PDB file of N, H, CA, C and O in Angstrom:
ATOM      1  N   MET A   1      -3.591  15.348   3.153  1.00  0.00           N
ATOM      2  CA  MET A   1      -2.406  16.167   3.003  1.00  0.00           C
ATOM      3  C   MET A   1      -2.202  16.556   1.542  1.00  0.00           C
ATOM      4  O   MET A   1      -1.834  17.690   1.237  1.00  0.00           O
ATOM      5  N   ALA A   2      -2.446  15.597   0.637  1.00  0.00           N
ATOM      6  H   ALA A   2      -2.745  14.675   0.885  1.00  0.00           H
ATOM      7  CA  ALA A   2      -2.249  15.881  -0.786  1.00  0.00           C
ATOM      8  C   ALA A   2      -3.165  17.006  -1.240  1.00  0.00           C
ATOM      9  O   ALA A   2      -2.737  17.919  -1.945  1.00  0.00           O
ATOM     10  N   ARG A   3      -4.408  16.937  -0.839  1.00  0.00           N
ATOM     11  H   ARG A   3      -4.756  16.195  -0.266  1.00  0.00           H
ATOM     12  CA  ARG A   3      -5.372  17.978  -1.237  1.00  0.00           C
ATOM     13  C   ARG A   3      -4.978  19.322  -0.625  1.00  0.00           C
ATOM     14  O   ARG A   3      -4.984  20.346  -1.307  1.00  0.00           O
ATOM     15  N   GLU A   4      -4.642  19.312   0.644  1.00  0.00           N
ATOM     16  H   GLU A   4      -4.637  18.479   1.198  1.00  0.00           H
ATOM     17  CA  GLU A   4      -4.272  20.551   1.339  1.00  0.00           C
ATOM     18  C   GLU A   4      -3.046  21.220   0.726  1.00  0.00           C
ATOM     19  O   GLU A   4      -2.941  22.447   0.713  1.00  0.00           O
ATOM     20  N   ASN A   5      -2.123  20.409   0.220  1.00  0.00           N
ATOM     21  H   ASN A   5      -2.209  19.413   0.231  1.00  0.00           H
ATOM     22  CA  ASN A   5      -0.872  20.939  -0.322  1.00  0.00           C
ATOM     23  C   ASN A   5      -0.829  21.001  -1.841  1.00  0.00           C
ATOM     24  O   ASN A   5       0.174  21.417  -2.421  1.00  0.00           O
ATOM     25  N   GLY A   6      -1.921  20.586  -2.489  1.00  0.00           N
ATOM     26  H   GLY A   6      -2.736  20.248  -2.018  1.00  0.00           H
ATOM     27  CA  GLY A   6      -1.988  20.648  -3.949  1.00  0.00           C
ATOM     28  C   GLY A   6      -1.063  19.667  -4.654  1.00  0.00           C
ATOM     29  O   GLY A   6      -0.582  19.944  -5.753  1.00  0.00           O
ATOM     30  N   TRP A   7      -0.813  18.523  -4.030  1.00  0.00           N
ATOM     31  H   TRP A   7      -1.204  18.298  -3.137  1.00  0.00           H
ATOM     32  CA  TRP A   7       0.084  17.539  -4.629  1.00  0.00           C
ATOM     33  C   TRP A   7      -0.617  16.775  -5.743  1.00  0.00           C
ATOM     34  O   TRP A   7      -1.773  16.379  -5.596  1.00  0.00           O
ATOM     35  N   ASN A   8       0.075  16.568  -6.850  1.00  0.00           N
ATOM     36  H   ASN A   8       1.014  16.889  -6.970  1.00  0.00           H
ATOM     37  CA  ASN A   8      -0.415  15.744  -7.959  1.00  0.00           C
ATOM     38  C   ASN A   8       0.258  14.381  -7.978  1.00  0.00           C
ATOM     39  O   ASN A   8      -0.229  13.446  -8.615  1.00  0.00           O
ATOM     40  N   THR A   9       1.375  14.274  -7.282  1.00  0.00           N
ATOM     41  H   THR A   9       1.771  15.033  -6.765  1.00  0.00           H
ATOM     42  CA  THR A   9       2.148  13.039  -7.213  1.00  0.00           C
ATOM     43  C   THR A   9       2.519  12.764  -5.766  1.00  0.00           C
ATOM     44  O   THR A   9       2.896  13.668  -5.021  1.00  0.00           O
ATOM     45  N   VAL A  10       2.404  11.496  -5.382  1.00  0.00           N
ATOM     46  H   VAL A  10       2.097  10.761  -5.987  1.00  0.00           H
ATOM     47  CA  VAL A  10       2.787  11.083  -4.030  1.00  0.00           C
ATOM     48  C   VAL A  10       3.721   9.887  -4.153  1.00  0.00           C
ATOM     49  O   VAL A  10       3.448   8.953  -4.907  1.00  0.00           O
ATOM     50  N   ILE A  11       4.824   9.920  -3.409  1.00  0.00           N
ATOM     51  H   ILE A  11       5.045  10.679  -2.797  1.00  0.00           H
ATOM     52  CA  ILE A  11       5.749   8.799  -3.348  1.00  0.00           C
ATOM     53  C   ILE A  11       5.493   8.075  -2.034  1.00  0.00           C
ATOM     54  O   ILE A  11       5.535   8.679  -0.961  1.00  0.00           O
ATOM     55  N   VAL A  12       5.228   6.775  -2.128  1.00  0.00           N
ATOM     56  H   VAL A  12       5.193   6.285  -2.999  1.00  0.00           H
ATOM     57  CA  VAL A  12       4.935   5.961  -0.951  1.00  0.00           C
ATOM     58  C   VAL A  12       6.080   4.975  -0.759  1.00  0.00           C
ATOM     59  O   VAL A  12       6.385   4.190  -1.656  1.00  0.00           O
ATOM     60  N   VAL A  13       6.708   5.015   0.402  1.00  0.00           N
ATOM     61  H   VAL A  13       6.459   5.653   1.131  1.00  0.00           H
ATOM     62  CA  VAL A  13       7.776   4.074   0.740  1.00  0.00           C
ATOM     63  C   VAL A  13       7.204   3.130   1.789  1.00  0.00           C
ATOM     64  O   VAL A  13       6.778   3.558   2.862  1.00  0.00           O
ATOM     65  N   THR A  14       7.200   1.833   1.462  1.00  0.00           N
ATOM     66  H   THR A  14       7.546   1.485   0.590  1.00  0.00           H
ATOM     67  CA  THR A  14       6.628   0.860   2.382  1.00  0.00           C
ATOM     68  C   THR A  14       7.335  -0.472   2.229  1.00  0.00           C
ATOM     69  O   THR A  14       8.162  -0.653   1.336  1.00  0.00           O
ATOM     70  N   PHE A  15       7.007  -1.383   3.094  1.00  0.00           N
ATOM     71  H   PHE A  15       6.335  -1.236   3.819  1.00  0.00           H
ATOM     72  CA  PHE A  15       7.520  -2.743   3.125  1.00  0.00           C
ATOM     73  C   PHE A  15       7.088  -3.463   1.848  1.00  0.00           C
ATOM     74  O   PHE A  15       5.914  -3.405   1.480  1.00  0.00           O
ATOM     75  N   ARG A  16       8.015  -4.142   1.167  1.00  0.00           N
ATOM     76  H   ARG A  16       8.968  -4.189   1.466  1.00  0.00           H
ATOM     77  CA  ARG A  16       7.730  -4.744  -0.143  1.00  0.00           C
ATOM     78  C   ARG A  16       6.424  -5.552  -0.179  1.00  0.00           C
ATOM     79  O   ARG A  16       5.648  -5.368  -1.117  1.00  0.00           O
ATOM     80  N   PRO A  17       6.139  -6.434   0.787  1.00  0.00           N
ATOM     81  CA  PRO A  17       4.889  -7.187   0.706  1.00  0.00           C
ATOM     82  C   PRO A  17       3.630  -6.316   0.804  1.00  0.00           C
ATOM     83  O   PRO A  17       2.540  -6.773   0.462  1.00  0.00           O
ATOM     84  N   HIS A  18       3.766  -5.096   1.257  1.00  0.00           N
ATOM     85  H   HIS A  18       4.652  -4.724   1.535  1.00  0.00           H
ATOM     86  CA  HIS A  18       2.626  -4.206   1.456  1.00  0.00           C
ATOM     87  C   HIS A  18       2.352  -3.302   0.256  1.00  0.00           C
ATOM     88  O   HIS A  18       1.322  -2.627   0.227  1.00  0.00           O
ATOM     89  N   ILE A  19       3.235  -3.271  -0.723  1.00  0.00           N
ATOM     90  H   ILE A  19       4.071  -3.820  -0.700  1.00  0.00           H
ATOM     91  CA  ILE A  19       3.109  -2.326  -1.832  1.00  0.00           C
ATOM     92  C   ILE A  19       1.782  -2.467  -2.576  1.00  0.00           C
ATOM     93  O   ILE A  19       1.095  -1.471  -2.806  1.00  0.00           O
ATOM     94  N   SER A  20       1.426  -3.655  -2.941  1.00  0.00           N
ATOM     95  H   SER A  20       1.983  -4.464  -2.754  1.00  0.00           H
ATOM     96  CA  SER A  20       0.205  -3.864  -3.727  1.00  0.00           C
ATOM     97  C   SER A  20      -1.034  -3.405  -2.974  1.00  0.00           C
ATOM     98  O   SER A  20      -1.882  -2.708  -3.531  1.00  0.00           O
ATOM     99  N   ARG A  21      -1.138  -3.800  -1.702  1.00  0.00           N
ATOM    100  H   ARG A  21      -0.449  -4.367  -1.251  1.00  0.00           H
ATOM    101  CA  ARG A  21      -2.313  -3.409  -0.915  1.00  0.00           C
ATOM    102  C   ARG A  21      -2.323  -1.911  -0.638  1.00  0.00           C
ATOM    103  O   ARG A  21      -3.381  -1.282  -0.668  1.00  0.00           O
ATOM    104  N   ALA A  22      -1.164  -1.341  -0.369  1.00  0.00           N
ATOM    105  H   ALA A  22      -0.305  -1.852  -0.344  1.00  0.00           H
ATOM    106  CA  ALA A  22      -1.088   0.100  -0.133  1.00  0.00           C
ATOM    107  C   ALA A  22      -1.547   0.868  -1.367  1.00  0.00           C
ATOM    108  O   ALA A  22      -2.281   1.849  -1.253  1.00  0.00           O
ATOM    109  N   ARG A  23      -1.116   0.425  -2.546  1.00  0.00           N
ATOM    110  H   ARG A  23      -0.520  -0.372  -2.639  1.00  0.00           H
ATOM    111  CA  ARG A  23      -1.536   1.070  -3.783  1.00  0.00           C
ATOM    112  C   ARG A  23      -3.057   0.977  -3.937  1.00  0.00           C
ATOM    113  O   ARG A  23      -3.717   1.964  -4.262  1.00  0.00           O
ATOM    114  N   PHE A  24      -3.600  -0.212  -3.700  1.00  0.00           N
ATOM    115  H   PHE A  24      -3.064  -1.013  -3.436  1.00  0.00           H
ATOM    116  CA  PHE A  24      -5.045  -0.416  -3.812  1.00  0.00           C
ATOM    117  C   PHE A  24      -5.804   0.559  -2.908  1.00  0.00           C
ATOM    118  O   PHE A  24      -6.755   1.203  -3.351  1.00  0.00           O
ATOM    119  N   ILE A  25      -5.394   0.666  -1.668  1.00  0.00           N
ATOM    120  H   ILE A  25      -4.622   0.143  -1.309  1.00  0.00           H
ATOM    121  CA  ILE A  25      -6.075   1.536  -0.704  1.00  0.00           C
ATOM    122  C   ILE A  25      -5.929   3.006  -1.104  1.00  0.00           C
ATOM    123  O   ILE A  25      -6.910   3.749  -1.106  1.00  0.00           O
ATOM    124  N   LEU A  26      -4.729   3.416  -1.435  1.00  0.00           N
ATOM    125  H   LEU A  26      -3.932   2.812  -1.433  1.00  0.00           H
ATOM    126  CA  LEU A  26      -4.495   4.822  -1.775  1.00  0.00           C
ATOM    127  C   LEU A  26      -5.198   5.236  -3.060  1.00  0.00           C
ATOM    128  O   LEU A  26      -5.639   6.378  -3.184  1.00  0.00           O
ATOM    129  N   GLU A  27      -5.306   4.317  -4.019  1.00  0.00           N
ATOM    130  H   GLU A  27      -4.948   3.389  -3.918  1.00  0.00           H
ATOM    131  CA  GLU A  27      -6.004   4.659  -5.264  1.00  0.00           C
ATOM    132  C   GLU A  27      -7.486   4.934  -5.038  1.00  0.00           C
ATOM    133  O   GLU A  27      -8.128   5.574  -5.872  1.00  0.00           O
ATOM    134  N   GLN A  28      -8.034   4.463  -3.931  1.00  0.00           N
ATOM    135  H   GLN A  28      -7.513   3.944  -3.254  1.00  0.00           H
ATOM    136  CA  GLN A  28      -9.433   4.735  -3.617  1.00  0.00           C
ATOM    137  C   GLN A  28      -9.650   6.214  -3.276  1.00  0.00           C
ATOM    138  O   GLN A  28     -10.746   6.746  -3.455  1.00  0.00           O
ATOM    139  N   CYS A  29      -8.603   6.864  -2.788  1.00  0.00           N
ATOM    140  H   CYS A  29      -7.713   6.432  -2.643  1.00  0.00           H
ATOM    141  CA  CYS A  29      -8.746   8.223  -2.271  1.00  0.00           C
ATOM    142  C   CYS A  29      -7.921   9.272  -3.011  1.00  0.00           C
ATOM    143  O   CYS A  29      -8.243  10.458  -2.953  1.00  0.00           O
ATOM    144  N   PHE A  30      -6.878   8.861  -3.696  1.00  0.00           N
ATOM    145  H   PHE A  30      -6.616   7.897  -3.744  1.00  0.00           H
ATOM    146  CA  PHE A  30      -5.980   9.818  -4.357  1.00  0.00           C
ATOM    147  C   PHE A  30      -6.006   9.557  -5.850  1.00  0.00           C
ATOM    148  O   PHE A  30      -5.702   8.450  -6.293  1.00  0.00           O
ATOM    149  N   LYS A  31      -6.360  10.553  -6.619  1.00  0.00           N
ATOM    150  H   LYS A  31      -6.607  11.453  -6.258  1.00  0.00           H
ATOM    151  CA  LYS A  31      -6.497  10.389  -8.070  1.00  0.00           C
ATOM    152  C   LYS A  31      -5.266  10.840  -8.848  1.00  0.00           C
ATOM    153  O   LYS A  31      -5.254  10.789 -10.078  1.00  0.00           O
ATOM    154  N   GLY A  32      -4.236  11.279  -8.138  1.00  0.00           N
ATOM    155  H   GLY A  32      -4.246  11.321  -7.139  1.00  0.00           H
ATOM    156  CA  GLY A  32      -3.008  11.692  -8.803  1.00  0.00           C
ATOM    157  C   GLY A  32      -2.109  10.499  -9.091  1.00  0.00           C
ATOM    158  O   GLY A  32      -2.558   9.353  -9.094  1.00  0.00           O
ATOM    159  N   THR A  33      -0.845  10.780  -9.332  1.00  0.00           N
ATOM    160  H   THR A  33      -0.480  11.711  -9.330  1.00  0.00           H
ATOM    161  CA  THR A  33       0.138   9.752  -9.628  1.00  0.00           C
ATOM    162  C   THR A  33       0.720   9.208  -8.333  1.00  0.00           C
ATOM    163  O   THR A  33       1.176   9.964  -7.476  1.00  0.00           O
ATOM    164  N   LEU A  34       0.698   7.869  -8.203  1.00  0.00           N
ATOM    165  H   LEU A  34       0.327   7.255  -8.899  1.00  0.00           H
ATOM    166  CA  LEU A  34       1.318   7.214  -7.059  1.00  0.00           C
ATOM    167  C   LEU A  34       2.599   6.536  -7.514  1.00  0.00           C
ATOM    168  O   LEU A  34       2.607   5.796  -8.497  1.00  0.00           O
ATOM    169  N   ILE A  35       3.668   6.793  -6.799  1.00  0.00           N
ATOM    170  H   ILE A  35       3.662   7.394  -6.000  1.00  0.00           H
ATOM    171  CA  ILE A  35       4.939   6.119  -7.044  1.00  0.00           C
ATOM    172  C   ILE A  35       5.207   5.261  -5.818  1.00  0.00           C
ATOM    173  O   ILE A  35       5.404   5.780  -4.720  1.00  0.00           O
ATOM    174  N   MET A  36       5.213   3.954  -6.009  1.00  0.00           N
ATOM    175  H   MET A  36       5.053   3.533  -6.901  1.00  0.00           H
ATOM    176  CA  MET A  36       5.392   3.024  -4.902  1.00  0.00           C
ATOM    177  C   MET A  36       6.844   2.555  -4.877  1.00  0.00           C
ATOM    178  O   MET A  36       7.377   2.120  -5.898  1.00  0.00           O
ATOM    179  N   VAL A  37       7.483   2.643  -3.703  1.00  0.00           N
ATOM    180  H   VAL A  37       7.050   2.996  -2.874  1.00  0.00           H
ATOM    181  CA  VAL A  37       8.885   2.271  -3.544  1.00  0.00           C
ATOM    182  C   VAL A  37       9.000   1.322  -2.361  1.00  0.00           C
ATOM    183  O   VAL A  37       8.453   1.582  -1.289  1.00  0.00           O
ATOM    184  N   ALA A  38       9.711   0.224  -2.562  1.00  0.00           N
ATOM    185  H   ALA A  38      10.154   0.012  -3.432  1.00  0.00           H
ATOM    186  CA  ALA A  38       9.924  -0.741  -1.479  1.00  0.00           C
ATOM    187  C   ALA A  38      11.100  -0.305  -0.617  1.00  0.00           C
ATOM    188  O   ALA A  38      12.159   0.059  -1.130  1.00  0.00           O
ATOM    189  N   SER A  39      10.905  -0.344   0.693  1.00  0.00           N
ATOM    190  H   SER A  39      10.046  -0.639   1.110  1.00  0.00           H
ATOM    191  CA  SER A  39      12.013  -0.063   1.599  1.00  0.00           C
ATOM    192  C   SER A  39      13.013  -1.215   1.497  1.00  0.00           C
ATOM    193  O   SER A  39      12.624  -2.351   1.225  1.00  0.00           O
ATOM    194  N   PRO A  40      14.275  -0.933   1.710  1.00  0.00           N
ATOM    195  CA  PRO A  40      15.302  -1.970   1.546  1.00  0.00           C
ATOM    196  C   PRO A  40      15.354  -2.914   2.746  1.00  0.00           C
ATOM    197  O   PRO A  40      16.312  -2.894   3.518  1.00  0.00           O
ATOM    198  N   THR A  41      14.327  -3.734   2.895  1.00  0.00           N
ATOM    199  H   THR A  41      13.548  -3.750   2.268  1.00  0.00           H
ATOM    200  CA  THR A  41      14.237  -4.687   4.003  1.00  0.00           C
ATOM    201  C   THR A  41      14.312  -6.094   3.439  1.00  0.00           C
ATOM    202  O   THR A  41      13.575  -6.435   2.514  1.00  0.00           O
ATOM    203  N   ARG A  42      15.186  -6.902   3.984  1.00  0.00           N
ATOM    204  H   ARG A  42      15.784  -6.625   4.736  1.00  0.00           H
ATOM    205  CA  ARG A  42      15.284  -8.299   3.551  1.00  0.00           C
ATOM    206  C   ARG A  42      14.212  -9.125   4.247  1.00  0.00           C
ATOM    207  O   ARG A  42      13.969  -8.973   5.444  1.00  0.00           O
ATOM    208  N   VAL A  43      13.575 -10.004   3.472  1.00  0.00           N
ATOM    209  H   VAL A  43      13.773 -10.128   2.499  1.00  0.00           H
ATOM    210  CA  VAL A  43      12.520 -10.854   4.007  1.00  0.00           C
ATOM    211  C   VAL A  43      12.839 -12.298   3.652  1.00  0.00           C
ATOM    212  O   VAL A  43      13.042 -12.632   2.484  1.00  0.00           O
ATOM    213  N   GLY A  44      12.881 -13.151   4.670  1.00  0.00           N
ATOM    214  H   GLY A  44      12.716 -12.879   5.619  1.00  0.00           H
ATOM    215  CA  GLY A  44      13.159 -14.564   4.448  1.00  0.00           C
ATOM    216  C   GLY A  44      11.927 -15.311   3.959  1.00  0.00           C
ATOM    217  O   GLY A  44      10.826 -14.760   3.964  1.00  0.00           O
ATOM    218  N   PRO A  45      12.102 -16.555   3.539  1.00  0.00           N
ATOM    219  CA  PRO A  45      10.997 -17.342   2.982  1.00  0.00           C
ATOM    220  C   PRO A  45       9.815 -17.516   3.948  1.00  0.00           C
ATOM    221  O   PRO A  45       8.663 -17.403   3.529  1.00  0.00           O
ATOM    222  N   LEU A  46      10.079 -17.783   5.212  1.00  0.00           N
ATOM    223  H   LEU A  46      11.015 -17.875   5.553  1.00  0.00           H
ATOM    224  CA  LEU A  46       8.977 -17.956   6.162  1.00  0.00           C
ATOM    225  C   LEU A  46       8.210 -16.656   6.365  1.00  0.00           C
ATOM    226  O   LEU A  46       6.987 -16.669   6.507  1.00  0.00           O
ATOM    227  N   ARG A  47       8.912 -15.556   6.378  1.00  0.00           N
ATOM    228  H   ARG A  47       9.905 -15.546   6.263  1.00  0.00           H
ATOM    229  CA  ARG A  47       8.236 -14.258   6.523  1.00  0.00           C
ATOM    230  C   ARG A  47       7.368 -13.973   5.304  1.00  0.00           C
ATOM    231  O   ARG A  47       6.288 -13.398   5.440  1.00  0.00           O
ATOM    232  N   TRP A  48       7.831 -14.374   4.093  1.00  0.00           N
ATOM    233  H   TRP A  48       8.708 -14.842   3.983  1.00  0.00           H
ATOM    234  CA  TRP A  48       7.020 -14.183   2.890  1.00  0.00           C
ATOM    235  C   TRP A  48       5.722 -14.966   2.986  1.00  0.00           C
ATOM    236  O   TRP A  48       4.671 -14.475   2.573  1.00  0.00           O
ATOM    237  N   VAL A  49       5.782 -16.175   3.524  1.00  0.00           N
ATOM    238  H   VAL A  49       6.636 -16.573   3.859  1.00  0.00           H
ATOM    239  CA  VAL A  49       4.565 -16.985   3.692  1.00  0.00           C
ATOM    240  C   VAL A  49       3.605 -16.274   4.637  1.00  0.00           C
ATOM    241  O   VAL A  49       2.415 -16.157   4.345  1.00  0.00           O
ATOM    242  N   TYR A  50       4.121 -15.800   5.768  1.00  0.00           N
ATOM    243  H   TYR A  50       5.088 -15.895   6.005  1.00  0.00           H
ATOM    244  CA  TYR A  50       3.303 -15.060   6.729  1.00  0.00           C
ATOM    245  C   TYR A  50       2.699 -13.815   6.075  1.00  0.00           C
ATOM    246  O   TYR A  50       1.501 -13.562   6.202  1.00  0.00           O
ATOM    247  N   GLU A  51       3.521 -13.049   5.383  1.00  0.00           N
ATOM    248  H   GLU A  51       4.494 -13.255   5.279  1.00  0.00           H
ATOM    249  CA  GLU A  51       3.058 -11.807   4.769  1.00  0.00           C
ATOM    250  C   GLU A  51       2.000 -12.059   3.698  1.00  0.00           C
ATOM    251  O   GLU A  51       1.079 -11.258   3.542  1.00  0.00           O
ATOM    252  N   TYR A  52       2.118 -13.146   2.969  1.00  0.00           N
ATOM    253  H   TYR A  52       2.867 -13.797   3.095  1.00  0.00           H
ATOM    254  CA  TYR A  52       1.108 -13.469   1.962  1.00  0.00           C
ATOM    255  C   TYR A  52      -0.265 -13.605   2.622  1.00  0.00           C
ATOM    256  O   TYR A  52      -1.249 -13.039   2.144  1.00  0.00           O
ATOM    257  N   GLY A  53      -0.324 -14.353   3.715  1.00  0.00           N
ATOM    258  H   GLY A  53       0.476 -14.813   4.103  1.00  0.00           H
ATOM    259  CA  GLY A  53      -1.585 -14.499   4.440  1.00  0.00           C
ATOM    260  C   GLY A  53      -2.059 -13.185   5.036  1.00  0.00           C
ATOM    261  O   GLY A  53      -3.241 -12.848   4.954  1.00  0.00           O
ATOM    262  N   TYR A  54      -1.147 -12.452   5.630  1.00  0.00           N
ATOM    263  H   TYR A  54      -0.188 -12.725   5.697  1.00  0.00           H
ATOM    264  CA  TYR A  54      -1.499 -11.186   6.275  1.00  0.00           C
ATOM    265  C   TYR A  54      -2.019 -10.169   5.258  1.00  0.00           C
ATOM    266  O   TYR A  54      -3.031  -9.510   5.493  1.00  0.00           O
ATOM    267  N   GLN A  55      -1.329 -10.050   4.141  1.00  0.00           N
ATOM    268  H   GLN A  55      -0.506 -10.586   3.950  1.00  0.00           H
ATOM    269  CA  GLN A  55      -1.736  -9.083   3.126  1.00  0.00           C
ATOM    270  C   GLN A  55      -3.040  -9.496   2.452  1.00  0.00           C
ATOM    271  O   GLN A  55      -3.849  -8.644   2.084  1.00  0.00           O
ATOM    272  N   THR A  56      -3.245 -10.810   2.289  1.00  0.00           N
ATOM    273  H   THR A  56      -2.588 -11.502   2.588  1.00  0.00           H
ATOM    274  CA  THR A  56      -4.512 -11.285   1.726  1.00  0.00           C
ATOM    275  C   THR A  56      -5.668 -10.898   2.638  1.00  0.00           C
ATOM    276  O   THR A  56      -6.700 -10.420   2.168  1.00  0.00           O
ATOM    277  N   ALA A  57      -5.500 -11.102   3.932  1.00  0.00           N
ATOM    278  H   ALA A  57      -4.661 -11.490   4.315  1.00  0.00           H
ATOM    279  CA  ALA A  57      -6.537 -10.693   4.889  1.00  0.00           C
ATOM    280  C   ALA A  57      -6.742  -9.181   4.842  1.00  0.00           C
ATOM    281  O   ALA A  57      -7.870  -8.700   4.954  1.00  0.00           O
ATOM    282  N   GLY A  58      -5.665  -8.444   4.677  1.00  0.00           N
ATOM    283  H   GLY A  58      -4.749  -8.835   4.586  1.00  0.00           H
ATOM    284  CA  GLY A  58      -5.770  -6.987   4.575  1.00  0.00           C
ATOM    285  C   GLY A  58      -6.537  -6.550   3.335  1.00  0.00           C
ATOM    286  O   GLY A  58      -7.303  -5.589   3.383  1.00  0.00           O
ATOM    287  N   TYR A  59      -6.334  -7.250   2.232  1.00  0.00           N
ATOM    288  H   TYR A  59      -5.711  -8.031   2.193  1.00  0.00           H
ATOM    289  CA  TYR A  59      -7.106  -6.959   1.015  1.00  0.00           C
ATOM    290  C   TYR A  59      -8.591  -7.178   1.269  1.00  0.00           C
ATOM    291  O   TYR A  59      -9.422  -6.371   0.853  1.00  0.00           O
ATOM    292  N   LEU A  60      -8.922  -8.256   1.943  1.00  0.00           N
ATOM    293  H   LEU A  60      -8.247  -8.912   2.282  1.00  0.00           H
ATOM    294  CA  LEU A  60     -10.332  -8.550   2.242  1.00  0.00           C
ATOM    295  C   LEU A  60     -10.943  -7.430   3.093  1.00  0.00           C
ATOM    296  O   LEU A  60     -12.074  -7.008   2.848  1.00  0.00           O
ATOM    297  N   ARG A  61     -10.203  -6.959   4.078  1.00  0.00           N
ATOM    298  H   ARG A  61      -9.285  -7.302   4.277  1.00  0.00           H
ATOM    299  CA  ARG A  61     -10.664  -5.831   4.898  1.00  0.00           C
ATOM    300  C   ARG A  61     -10.860  -4.589   4.041  1.00  0.00           C
ATOM    301  O   ARG A  61     -11.855  -3.879   4.186  1.00  0.00           O
ATOM    302  N   ALA A  62      -9.915  -4.329   3.151  1.00  0.00           N
ATOM    303  H   ALA A  62      -9.107  -4.906   3.033  1.00  0.00           H
ATOM    304  CA  ALA A  62      -9.979  -3.145   2.295  1.00  0.00           C
ATOM    305  C   ALA A  62     -11.172  -3.237   1.340  1.00  0.00           C
ATOM    306  O   ALA A  62     -11.848  -2.239   1.091  1.00  0.00           O
ATOM    307  N   LEU A  63     -11.429  -4.425   0.811  1.00  0.00           N
ATOM    308  H   LEU A  63     -10.880  -5.236   1.013  1.00  0.00           H
ATOM    309  CA  LEU A  63     -12.574  -4.613  -0.088  1.00  0.00           C
ATOM    310  C   LEU A  63     -13.899  -4.420   0.643  1.00  0.00           C
ATOM    311  O   LEU A  63     -14.893  -4.005   0.047  1.00  0.00           O
ATOM    312  N   ALA A  64     -13.903  -4.725   1.931  1.00  0.00           N
ATOM    313  H   ALA A  64     -13.095  -5.063   2.415  1.00  0.00           H
ATOM    314  CA  ALA A  64     -15.124  -4.614   2.723  1.00  0.00           C
ATOM    315  C   ALA A  64     -15.528  -3.173   2.979  1.00  0.00           C
ATOM    316  O   ALA A  64     -16.671  -2.911   3.354  1.00  0.00           O
ATOM    317  N   GLY A  65     -14.607  -2.231   2.784  1.00  0.00           N
ATOM    318  H   GLY A  65     -13.679  -2.443   2.480  1.00  0.00           H
ATOM    319  CA  GLY A  65     -15.009  -0.847   2.979  1.00  0.00           C
ATOM    320  C   GLY A  65     -13.898   0.114   3.288  1.00  0.00           C
ATOM    321  O   GLY A  65     -13.689   0.480   4.445  1.00  0.00           O
ATOM    322  N   THR A  66     -13.188   0.524   2.276  1.00  0.00           N
ATOM    323  H   THR A  66     -13.358   0.226   1.337  1.00  0.00           H
ATOM    324  CA  THR A  66     -12.160   1.539   2.450  1.00  0.00           C
ATOM    325  C   THR A  66     -12.813   2.921   2.397  1.00  0.00           C
ATOM    326  O   THR A  66     -13.503   3.265   1.438  1.00  0.00           O
ATOM    327  N   GLU A  67     -12.582   3.683   3.430  1.00  0.00           N
ATOM    328  H   GLU A  67     -12.022   3.403   4.210  1.00  0.00           H
ATOM    329  CA  GLU A  67     -13.093   5.057   3.454  1.00  0.00           C
ATOM    330  C   GLU A  67     -11.930   6.017   3.403  1.00  0.00           C
ATOM    331  O   GLU A  67     -10.863   5.750   3.955  1.00  0.00           O
ATOM    332  N   CYS A  68     -12.136   7.114   2.751  1.00  0.00           N
ATOM    333  H   CYS A  68     -13.003   7.331   2.302  1.00  0.00           H
ATOM    334  CA  CYS A  68     -11.088   8.141   2.676  1.00  0.00           C
ATOM    335  C   CYS A  68     -11.152   9.050   3.879  1.00  0.00           C
ATOM    336  O   CYS A  68     -10.351   9.976   3.996  1.00  0.00           O
TER     337      CYS A  68
END
């Protein structure tokens, strides 16, 4: 979409625990400016533990082969 519309900047709104991985994945394909914004979602301590494991596994998947 960015290429089709000539965008130089993209704003990404996502779940706070996903910001780092989303940035990593998007930087593989988009060379413009990325602005990452956390959605206003409250996350309790147990959910943070779950998300840490989930996002770590997601990073491993992304490292194994992100395609644009």
